[in-house]
C-alpha positions in Angstrom: 4.6 -6.8 -20.9 2.2 -3.8 -20.7 1.4 -4.9 -16.6 4.4 -4.0 -15.3 6.3 -0.7 -14.3 9.6 -0.4 -12.0 10.3 2.7 -10.4 13.2 4.0 -8.1 11.3 7.0 -6.5 13.2 9.9 -4.6 11.9 13.4 -3.6 8.5 14.4 -2.4 6.4 11.4 -2.2 3.5 13.5 -1.4 2.9 14.9 -4.6 3.1 11.5 -6.4 -0.9 10.5 -8.1 -2.1 7.5 -8.5 -3.9 6.6 -11.5 -7.6 4.2 -11.6 -6.1 1.9 -14.2 -2.4 0.9 -11.5 -2.2 -0.7 -8.4 1.2 0.5 -6.6 3.2 -1.7 -4.2 5.8 1.0 -2.2 8.5 -0.4 -0.8 10.1 1.8 1.8 13.6 2.1 1.6 12.7 5.9 4.2 9.7 7.7 4.0 7.2 9.3 6.3 3.8 7.6 6.1 0.1 8.3 7.3 -0.9 5.1 8.7 -4.3 4.7 7.6 -5.1 2.5 10.2 -4.5 4.8 12.9 -3.8 8.3 11.0 -0.3 8.5 13.0 2.6 9.7 10.5 6.0 8.9 11.3 8.9 7.9 9.4 9.4 3.9 8.2 12.0 2.0 6.9 11.5 -1.7 5.7 7.9 -1.1 5.2 5.2 -1.7 2.9 2.4 0.4 1.1 -0.4 -0.8 -1.1 -2.3 1.4 -2.6 -4.8 1.0 -5.7 -5.5 3.9 -7.7 -8.4 5.8 -8.1 -10.5 9.0 -8.2 -9.9 10.8 -4.9 -7.4 8.6 -3.7 -5.0 10.8 -1.2 -1.2 10.0 -1.1 0.1 8.7 1.8 3.1 10.1 2.0 4.6 13.2 3.7 7.8 15.3 2.9 11.0 13.7 1.5 11.2 10.2 1.2 13.2 7.0 -0.3 11.1 4.5 -2.2 11.0 1.4 -4.5 7.9 0.8 -6.7 6.2 -2.0 -8.4 3.2 -0.4 -10.5 0.7 -3.4 -12.2 -2.4 -2.7 -13.9 -5.2 -3.3 -11.8 -6.4 -6.3 -13.8 -3.7 -7.9 -13.5 -3.5 -7.3 -9.3 -7.2 -7.9 -9.1 -6.3 -11.5 -10.2 -4.8 -12.6 -7.0 -6.4 -10.3 -4.7 -10.3 -9.6 -6.5 -11.5 -8.1 -3.2 -9.1 -6.6 -1.3 -8.1 -3.5 -3.4 -10.4 -1.2 -2.1 -8.0 1.4 0.0 -4.6 2.2 1.1 -3.2 -0.7 3.1 0.1 -0.6 5.1 2.1 -3.1 6.7 5.2 -1.4 8.9 6.9 -4.6 8.8 8.4 -6.4 5.1 8.0 -10.1 5.4 10.6 -12.7 4.3 8.9 -13.0 0.5 8.6 -9.2 0.8 12.4 -8.8 1.3 13.1 -11.2 -1.8 11.0 -9.3 -4.1 12.4 -5.9 -2.9 16.1 -7.5 -3.6 15.0 -8.8 -6.9 13.2 -5.5 -8.5 16.6 -3.7 -7.0 18.7 -5.8 -9.3 16.6 -5.4 -12.1 16.7 -1.6 -11.9 20.4 -1.8 -11.0 21.1 -3.9 -14.8 23.7 -0.8 -16.6 22.1 0.7 -19.2 24.8 -1.2 -22.0 23.4 -4.4 -20.9 21.3 -5.9 -23.3 18.9 -8.7 -22.6 17.7 -10.7 -24.7 13.9 -11.5 -25.6 13.9 -14.8 -23.5 15.7 -12.9 -20.6 13.3 -10.0 -20.6 10.5 -12.9 -20.4 11.8 -14.8 -17.5 12.4 -11.5 -15.6 9.3 -10.0 -16.3 6.9 -13.1 -15.6 9.6 -13.8 -12.4 8.4 -9.5 -11.5 4.8 -10.5 -11.9 4.9 -14.0 -10.0 6.3 -12.3 -6.5 4.3 -8.8 -7.2 1.5 -11.0 -7.3 2.2 -13.5 -3.9 3.0 -10.5 -2.3 -0.4 -9.1 -2.6 -1.6 -13.0 -2.1 0.0 -12.7 0.9 -0.9 -9.5 2.4 -4.4 -8.6 0.9 -5.6 -12.0 -0.2 -8.7 -13.9 0.2 -7.9 -14.3 4.2 -8.5 -10.5 3.6 -11.6 -10.4 1.3 -15.2 -10.1 2.6 -17.5 -12.3 1.8 -19.0 -15.9 1.8 -16.5 -19.1 2.4 -17.4 -19.7 -1.0 -16.3 -16.6 -2.3 -12.9 -17.0 -0.3 -12.5 -20.5 -2.3 -12.7 -19.0 -5.4 -10.5 -16.1 -4.9 -7.7 -18.6 -3.6 -7.7 -20.6 -7.0 -8.2 -17.6 -8.9 -5.0 -16.6 -7.4 -3.6 -20.2 -7.9 -4.8 -20.0 -11.7 -3.0 -16.5 -12.2 0.1 -17.6 -10.8 0.8 -21.1 -12.5 -1.8 -21.0 -16.3 1.4 -21.0 -18.3 2.1 -24.5 -16.1 0.9 -27.0 -18.9 -0.2 -29.2 -16.3 -2.3 -27.1 -14.6 -6.0 -28.8 -14.7 -9.3 -28.3 -12.7 -8.0 -30.9 -10.4 -4.5 -29.3 -9.5 -5.9 -26.3 -9.2 -8.6 -27.6 -6.1 -5.5 -29.7 -5.1 -3.8 -26.6 -4.3 -6.3 -24.8 -2.5 -6.7 -28.2 -0.1 -10.4 -28.4 -1.3 -12.5 -30.5 -3.7 -13.0 -30.5 -7.1 -16.6 -30.6 -6.2 -16.5 -27.3 -3.8 -14.0 -25.5 -6.4 -16.6 -26.0 -9.2 -19.6 -24.5 -6.9 -18.1 -21.9 -6.5 -17.0 -20.4 -10.1 -20.6 -21.7 -10.8 -21.8 -19.0 -8.9 -20.4 -16.3 -11.1 -21.1 -17.9 -14.0 -17.6 -18.8 -14.3 -15.7 -22.5 -14.2 -12.2 -23.3 -13.4 -11.0 -24.3 -16.9 -12.7 -21.0 -18.5 -10.5 -19.2 -15.8 -7.6 -21.1 -16.4 -8.4 -20.2 -20.6 -8.7 -16.5 -19.7 -5.5 -16.6 -17.9 -3.8 -18.2 -20.9 -5.1 -15.9 -23.2 -4.1 -12.6 -21.4 -0.5 -14.0 -21.1 -0.3 -15.0 -24.7 -1.6 -11.3 -25.5 1.0 -9.6 -23.5 3.3 -11.9 -25.5 1.7 -11.5 -29.2 1.4 -7.4 -28.9 4.9 -6.7 -28.0 6.9 -6.3 -30.7 10.1 -7.7 -28.6 8.7 -11.2 -28.7 8.7 -11.3 -32.6 11.4 -13.8 -32.0 9.1 -16.5 -30.6 7.0 -18.2 -32.9 3.2 -18.6 -32.6 3.9 -22.5 -31.4 6.6 -21.4 -28.8 3.9 -19.4 -27.7 1.8 -22.0 -27.7 3.9 -23.9 -25.1 5.2 -21.1 -23.0 1.7 -19.8 -22.3 0.3 -23.5 -20.9 -1.9 -24.1 -24.6 0.7 -26.8 -25.7 -0.8 -26.1 -29.4 -1.5 -23.4 -31.8 -4.9 -24.6 -32.4 -5.5 -24.8 -28.7 -3.9 -21.0 -28.8 -6.0 -19.6 -31.7 -9.6 -21.2 -30.5 -9.0 -19.3 -27.0 -7.9 -16.3 -28.8 -10.6 -16.1 -31.0 -12.7 -16.9 -28.1 -12.0 -14.6 -25.7 -10.5 -11.5 -28.5 -12.2 -12.1 -31.9 -9.0 -12.8 -33.3 -6.1 -15.3 -33.7 -2.7 -15.4 -32.6 -1.2 -13.8 -36.4 -3.7 -11.1 -36.7 -2.9 -9.8 -33.0 0.5 -9.3 -33.9 -0.5 -7.3 -36.8 -2.4 -4.4 -34.8 0.1 -3.3 -32.2 -1.2 -1.6 -29.2 1.3 1.2 -27.2 3.3 -0.7 -24.5 4.5 0.5 -21.2 8.2 -0.6 -20.9 9.3 -2.7 -17.9 10.9 -0.3 -16.1 11.3 3.8 -15.7 
């Protein structure tokens, strides 16, 4: 979908670079890491590194190592952890969610080359990876890590819920407020502080998901109606209105002008 890259990396990890448009989640099988919290350097296994790319980001790796990586576009990562992706974060012990995510991406990368997945299987797999990676970011770098007011923390938590569940047709402002265990009035007020609304954010996230499907030729097998249903809009009219508002064109026009997409795995 142009937002996820899976890689197994083995070798001189200190030579890695971290472009600004990406956020990397590294699952360490074996690697020497400089802990950004105290500057100590030692070999770690079964640990997690979150590295937001950018100018001047120095590799925390030393020497050779063996890691698995999920690379997300920064815009996607920030829907889960908007204010916490400003520096390298190291977590020396994997949680149960981390282990499940690591196991799933290893299984994805372990598919034999001759195994051809259907477009629906590709879509489902990518959505699972996106939700798992987003949940890992939310667990480690979510609103509880973010500086700012209680209102901004509440908004961040609500945005993460929306990013994870935007394809659900039942998701609405009331459901978001219930998910973050707050009143609808408080959550609406937290969005109003930044000139946004819960409904607009749901529409934006659904539009982003629809754009990914429409600009990826693998999903040409899906009709516009199917994409409307898969992305939570429900109807082609609602999909068309949202895309016109967000991107200034309709679904068919979006399919006609392809963007260069990045494959799921390297």
